[in-house]
C-alpha positions, -999 to +999 in steps of 0.1 A: +099+104-013+078+116-042+044+102-047+042+068-064+012+061-087+003+026-099-025+004-109-030-030-093-054-059-090-066-065-054-055-099-042-061-119-010-033-130+013-040-148+046-016-127+065-026-100+089-061-085+085-076-070+063-066-099+040-070-078+008-039-061-007-026-043-037+008-055-048+033-027-055+048-031-090+085-041-091+094-007-107+087+011-074+103-013-049+138+002-050+125+037-043+104+025-014+133+005+001+154+036-001+128+058+016+121+031+042+156+034+055+145+065+075+108+058+079+104+021+087+097+012+123+111-023+121+103-058+107+105-043+072+071-027+077+069+007+060+044+035+069+026+051+040+000+076+032-022+063+004-052+072-017-076+050-036-102+070-055-114+097-032-103+079+000-071+088+017-058+065+044-027+057+065-014+022+066+019+002+064+033-018+035+041-054+042+072-069+026+063-101+007+082-121-019+106-093-029+079-066-032+054-049-009+017-054-003-005-024+004-033-033+027-067-022+014-086-015+046-122-025+050-132+012+052-115+018+019-132-012+003-166+000+014-161+037+005-147+029-029-169-002-036-139-023-044-130-059-036-111-090-045-100-090-082-109-053-088-082-031-105-075+001-086-054+032-091-032+039-060-014+071-051+010+066-023+041+080-006+063+066+022+057+084+055+028+093+076-005+108+066-003+146+067+035+146+072 
């Protein structure tokens, strides 16, 4: 899958930690679902390599209400000085970091 770039507002969702997420815009959901057919390891969870600012990290998208939520790890929040309500630019691709 090619890299997906989007801007999102960080939201809170009381699901699995870290509780802060960037919703993936609807326009990218179809491509992610297609790429996830070979990359997902079950339960609809999709591994991704992402970058916010200068911070690259590996995580998994969570399916939620017809889209996906990108967890914004505490380490990313700290290194990029971002939090709830902030708008961030995300660069992401389905797959594992370095793969």
